[in-house]
N, C-alpha and C positions, 0 to 999 in steps of 0.2 A: 161095043166101044163106048157108046154114050153112057151106059150104066157104069162102066169101069171108071170113066172120068168123073162122074158124079160122086162116086164113093171116095175117090181121091180128094176131091174138093171138100167134101164133108169132113174128112179126117184133118185136112189142113186147117179148116175153119175152127175146129175144136182145139187143135194143138196150138194155134197161133192167136186165138181170141182172148187169151188172158183169163180163162175161167178159173176161179179160186176154189179149190176143194175144201171140204170140211176139215181135213187134217191140216192143210196149210193155214187155214184161218185159226185153228186152235193153237198152232205154234206161235201165233202173234199175240196171244192173250196170256198175260201174267199179272197177277194181282199182288199187291203188298198191303198188309193190314196192320192196324193198331187197335188195341194193345198188341205188341209183337207176340208171336207164338212162344208160349212158355213163360209169359210175364207173370211175376208175382207182385204182391202188395198193390194190386189195382184197387183204387178206392171204390167201395160198393155203392156210393151215392153219386147219382148223376154221371154214371159211366157212359162214355160215348165210344162206340165202335165205328171206325171209319177205314176206308180203303182207297187205294188209287190204282189205276190201270197203267201198267207199263207195257204199252203196245198200241195197236191201231183202234182208236175209239170208233172210227167209222164202220168197223165190222160188228159193233155191239148194238143190240136193241135195248136190253135191260138186264138187271141183275136180280137174282132171287136170294133172299136172306134166310139163313137157318141158324138158330141160336137156342141153346138149352144147356141145362146142367146134366142132361142125359147124353152121354157120348154116342151111344148107339143110335139115338134118334137123329142126331146130326149126321152121323156116318151113313145112315140108311136113307137120308133125305125124307124123314118121316113128316107127316102133316102136322104132328104135334110140335115139331121144331120150326116149322115154316113161319116166318114173321112178316112176309110181304115182299113186294117188288119195288125196285128203284129204277127209274128211267135213266138211260145213259147220260142224259143232260141234267139229271137231278143232283141233289147233294148226296154224295156217296158216304152216308153215315146212317147209323142206327142207334137209338138211345133206348135201352131196355129199362124196365122198371127197376127200382132200387134192388140191388143184389143182396144175397145172404153172405154174411161173414164166413170166412174160412171155407169157401165153396169153390170148386173148380167148374169153370164154364167152358163150353165148346161152341164154335161158330164156323161157318163157312159161307162163301159167296159163290154161287153158281152163275156163270155168265151165259146169257141167251143171245146168240148171234142173230144177224139179220136173216139168215137162212133157216132160223128156228132150231138149229142144232145147239147143244148145250156143252159148255166147257165146265167140267166139274172142278170146283176149287178145292184146295187142301183144307183139312179140318185143323183149325187153330184152337188153342186153348190158353186160358189164363186163370189165375187164382185171385178171387176177391178177398182182400184182407186189409186191415189197417196197416199203415206204415210201421214196420218193426224197427225202431231205432232205440239205442240205449237211453235209459232215463224216462222222463215223462214228456209226452208230446204237449206242448203249450198250445199250438195252433197248427192248422193244416188247411191248405187250399188246393183243390184238385187240379191236376195238370191241364185237364180239358178246359178249365175256366180261363186260361190265359193270364191269370193273376198269380204270381209267385210271391213267396215270403222270404225276405232276407234281411241283412243288416241288423242282426239280433243284438240286443243289449239287455243287461240285467242290473238291478240295484236293490238294496235292502233299505227299507224305511226305518226311521228311529223306533217305531212300534213293533218292528219285527216282520212286517208284511214284505213279501217279495214282489217286485215289479219287473216285468219283462216287456220289451218292445220289439217290434219288427216293422219293416217297410214293405209296401206292395210294389212289385215291379213286374215286367213282362208285357207281352203285346197288347193285352186288354186293360192294362193299368193306366193311370194318369201321371206316371212318374215324370214325364217331360213337360207337364203343364202345371199341375197342382198335386204334388205327391201326397200320399196317404201313409200315416203311421198308425199302427194298432198298439194299444197299451193294455197289457193283461196284469191281473193281480192274483196273488195267492195268499191265503190266510193260514195255511198249514205247512209252511216250509217247502212249498213247491210240489206237493202231491196233487193238488187240484188247482185249476186256473180258470178265471172268469175274465171276460172282456170288460175293461174299465172305461176305455175311451177310444174313439176313432178321431184322428187329428188330420185335418186338411191342411196342406202346405207344410209337410214335414218329411224330410228325407235324410238318411245317413245320420240320424240323431243319436247322440250319446247320452244315456241317462246317468245322472249322478245326484247325490244328496249333499246339500250344503246348508248349514245352519238350520236344520230341521225341515227344509223344503226340498221337493223333488224338482229337478231341472232336466230339460232336454235341449241339447245344443246341436244344431244341424242346419240344413238349408231348406228352402221352400220347394224346390224341384231339382231334377237332374236333367241336363247339366246347367250350371250357371245361375242357379236360383239365389235369392237373398239369404244371407246368414240369419238364423233365428235362434233366440234363446227363450224358452218357455218355462214358466214357473207355475207350480200347481196351486198356489194360494191366491193369485190375483191376475188381473189382465191389464196390460198397458202396451202402448205402441210409442216408441221413441225414435227419433231421427237424429243422426249424428253425422255432420258433414266435415268433421275435423280432419279426417284422413283424405278428404277430397272425393269421397264417394258416399253413396247412401248406405248406411248400415241400419238395418231395421231390427229392433228388439221387440219380439212379441212375447208377452209374459202371460202365462196361464194356458193350460191345456186340459186340465182335468178338474174334477170336483174335489176340492180339499187336497 
């Protein structure tokens, strides 16, 4: 009778003690990665792979990274594709060396649990290539930088040079304190572009030519900055209180 009771108590202890099986733990692990699976036009320079866990982080010990242009190496978890471990409390990202253009890459994240079992991640893929847009790309800023380019404008100088401008915005920009505009120039009708000037305190600027000079009309930052007018041939700061508020005119943003 004593033996019978001890067996019963042992069974009750295991069934009611909340022991988590490997299969139950694995069901709580789901990863989401970027670039998203199947992504194209991923910039090959300073590419950043990152992922997040949709599940119970307390079950995880660390992650194993596999990355290669060889799909079989990643699929088979080959040592040639292994790129290292990341602790569960570390930064969940991996930055490979500059990638080759027009090349497909494969990666996966395997999750090692606290009980040393492994949840094998899906194999994701993306293609490294320049952004394929109609026409000529004047400038590009990688998504991972957190600095995006917008508010484009273009003008033609009296000598035939093309001028294009854009503003920096995004989470890592200074658009809300001291905005930045970039000015590019082309000597061959827009086929090739070079950076001419970087302007601090310029946002939503409109380029135009008047009486032989190039002007930019905009504000210093977004939102609520001072109105600015900049002319390419000289520099001046004027204050005008006639309308009951400060109106600042900054003249001069580029060489000549």
